[in-house]
C-alpha positions as CSV (number, residue, x, y, z in Angstrom):
1,M,-6.2,-18.2,15.3
2,R,-3.1,-17.1,17.3
3,D,-1.2,-14.0,16.4
4,G,1.5,-14.3,19.0
5,L,0.5,-11.2,20.9
6,D,-1.2,-13.1,23.7
7,D,1.7,-15.4,24.5
8,P,5.2,-13.9,23.7
9,D,6.9,-17.1,25.1
10,P,5.0,-20.1,24.0
11,G,4.9,-22.6,26.8
12,A,5.6,-20.0,29.5
13,G,2.0,-19.9,30.6
14,E,2.0,-16.2,31.0
15,T,-0.6,-13.9,29.6
16,F,0.7,-11.0,27.5
17,D,-0.1,-7.7,29.1
18,P,0.6,-4.8,26.6
19,A,0.2,-2.3,29.4
20,S,2.7,-4.0,31.7
21,S,5.2,-1.5,33.2
22,D,7.8,-4.4,33.5
23,P,10.1,-4.3,30.5
24,A,10.8,-8.0,31.0
25,H,7.2,-8.6,29.7
26,W,7.5,-6.3,26.6
27,P,8.0,-7.6,23.1
28,V,11.4,-7.0,21.6
29,G,10.2,-4.2,19.3
30,R,8.9,-2.2,22.3
31,L,12.1,-2.9,24.2
32,L,14.3,-1.6,21.3
33,S,12.1,1.5,20.9
34,A,12.1,2.3,24.6
35,A,15.9,1.7,24.8
36,A,16.4,3.9,21.7
37,R,14.4,6.8,23.2
38,R,16.3,6.6,26.5
39,V,19.7,6.6,24.7
40,E,18.6,9.4,22.4
41,R,17.4,11.6,25.3
42,E,20.7,11.1,27.2
43,W,22.9,11.4,24.1
44,N,21.0,14.7,23.1
45,A,21.7,16.0,26.7
46,H,25.4,15.3,26.2
47,L,25.5,16.8,22.7
48,G,23.5,19.8,23.9
49,G,26.8,21.1,25.4
50,W,27.9,21.9,21.9
51,D,24.4,22.9,20.6
52,L,24.3,19.5,18.7
53,N,21.8,16.7,18.7
54,H,21.5,13.1,17.4
55,A,20.5,14.5,14.0
56,S,23.3,17.0,13.6
57,L,26.3,15.0,14.8
58,P,26.2,12.5,11.8
59,V,26.2,15.5,9.5
60,L,29.5,16.6,10.9
61,V,30.8,13.1,10.8
62,H,30.1,12.9,7.0
63,L,31.4,16.4,6.4
64,A,34.6,15.7,8.3
65,R,35.4,13.2,5.4
66,S,34.5,15.6,2.6
67,P,32.1,18.4,1.6
68,R,28.7,17.1,0.3
69,S,25.5,18.3,-1.2
70,Q,22.3,18.5,0.8
71,R,21.0,15.6,-1.2
72,E,24.1,13.5,-0.5
73,L,23.9,14.3,3.2
74,A,20.2,13.4,3.4
75,A,20.9,10.0,1.7
76,A,23.9,9.3,3.9
77,C,21.9,10.1,7.1
78,G,18.8,8.3,5.9
79,V,16.5,11.3,6.1
80,T,14.5,13.4,3.6
81,E,16.0,16.4,1.9
82,Q,13.4,18.6,3.7
83,T,14.6,17.2,7.1
84,M,18.2,17.7,6.2
85,S,17.4,21.3,5.2
86,R,16.2,22.0,8.7
87,V,19.2,20.3,10.3
88,L,21.6,22.3,8.1
89,A,19.8,25.6,8.7
90,R,20.3,25.1,12.5
91,M,23.9,24.1,12.0
92,E,24.5,27.1,9.8
93,R,23.1,29.4,12.6
94,T,25.6,27.8,15.1
95,G,28.4,28.3,12.7
96,Y,29.2,24.6,12.3
97,V,28.6,24.4,8.5
98,R,28.8,26.7,5.6
99,R,26.9,26.5,2.3
100,S,28.7,27.6,-0.8
101,P,27.4,27.7,-4.4
102,H,28.5,24.6,-6.5
103,Q,31.0,25.7,-9.0
104,D,29.2,24.0,-12.0
105,D,25.6,24.1,-10.9
106,R,24.3,27.4,-9.4
107,R,21.1,25.5,-8.2
108,R,23.2,23.3,-5.9
109,H,25.1,24.1,-2.8
110,V,28.2,22.5,-1.3
111,I,28.0,22.0,2.4
112,T,31.3,22.2,4.3
113,A,32.1,21.8,8.0
114,T,33.7,24.9,9.5
115,P,36.7,24.7,11.8
116,E,34.2,25.3,14.7
117,G,32.1,22.4,13.5
118,L,35.0,20.1,13.3
119,A,36.1,21.1,16.8
120,A,32.6,20.5,18.2
121,L,32.6,17.1,16.5
122,D,36.0,16.2,18.0
123,A,34.8,17.2,21.5
124,A,31.2,15.8,21.3
125,A,31.9,12.5,19.6
126,D,33.8,11.0,22.5
127,R,33.3,7.2,22.0
128,R,33.8,6.5,25.7
129,R,31.0,8.8,26.7
130,A,28.7,7.4,24.0
131,E,29.4,3.9,25.2
132,E,28.7,4.9,28.8
133,V,25.3,6.3,27.9
134,V,24.2,3.1,26.3
135,T,25.9,0.4,28.4
136,R,25.7,1.7,31.9
137,G,25.4,-1.1,34.3
138,L,26.5,-3.8,31.9
139,T,29.6,-6.0,32.2
140,P,32.2,-5.9,29.5
141,A,30.9,-9.4,28.3
142,Q,27.3,-8.0,28.1
143,V,28.5,-5.0,26.2
144,E,30.2,-7.2,23.6
145,Q,27.0,-9.4,23.4
146,L,24.8,-6.4,23.0
147,R,27.1,-5.0,20.3
148,A,27.0,-8.3,18.3
149,L,23.2,-8.5,18.6
150,L,22.7,-4.9,17.6
151,V,24.9,-5.3,14.5
152,L,22.7,-8.2,13.4
153,V,19.5,-6.2,14.1
154,A,20.7,-3.0,12.5
155,R,22.1,-4.6,9.3
156,P,19.9,-4.0,6.3
157,D,18.4,-7.2,4.7
158,D,20.4,-6.5,1.5
159,A,23.8,-6.2,3.3
160,P,26.2,-9.1,3.1
161,G,25.3,-11.4,5.9
162,G,22.2,-9.3,6.6
163,G,18.7,-10.4,7.3
164,T,17.5,-13.7,8.6
165,P,18.1,-17.1,7.0
166,A,14.5,-17.3,5.9
167,A,14.8,-13.9,4.2
168,G,17.9,-15.0,2.3
169,E,16.2,-18.2,1.3
170,A,13.1,-16.3,0.1
171,R,15.4,-14.1,-2.1
172,R,17.1,-17.1,-3.6
173,G,13.9,-19.0,-4.2
């Protein structure tokens, strides 16, 4: 029985080597994971200039739109409330967010970005710099191709146009 691990490109005649140091031989999942780790390291280094990281920047992005509860922020960022609590505690220490009691429910807090937090967001979220971290060495055409492919890969299966045709057929059938 073949599981696809021993021949990533049927007909290519190559033997799959999971320990290969050549990314050209890695499965797509490993490539995406390695690329994500590299980008995260470099992006965190950039954000470190404002005492931010890849987890705290999206919080400021959401709070720039409107104040939110910890639960709402956790859901918007795709993390647990416990993780969000740690992120917010750090951001409170840096002075980028403020927690205030909810006017109707004393058990809840409203999280608001401070003027310092919004200034850090404005400075740190430079789209040009973010693009440079990810796309260094690529041509403009390759950048557009990468963007189009990542949109497809990142889209949840239940989003309009999301998932694979087979997944859509399975839901309908």
